[in-house]
C-alpha positions, 0 to 999 in steps of 0.5 A: 465127062471123065477124062482118059489120061494123055498116056492112052493116046498111044494105045488108042492111036486109031481113035479121035482122042479128044472124042474118046468117052471112058464110059462108052468105050470101056471095053476098047479102052480096057482091052487096048490097056491090057493088050498094049498098055503098060503098068501105068495103064493097067492101074489106070483101068483098075483104079477107074473101073475096078477089078470087077469091071475089069474081069468082067470085060476080060471074061467076055472078050474072045481070046484072040482079042488080047494077046495071050502073054498079056492075058496070062498076067491080066488073069493074075492081076485082075 
């Protein structure tokens, strides 16, 4: 199983981090990274999942799922 970097513990605080699977939890990880993460989180999801996958998740999430200011910036970056 691929490992999520330890710096994601702060944005996945409501989950048992040792059980977090980056493949099974792709939508959650991307959504939390965009909403609550910093540039390091964004770089990791971009390199791990790819721009296309991040865009797909962003386009399928309800607008209220991600903070509006973060969503505007994500749309520029991805």
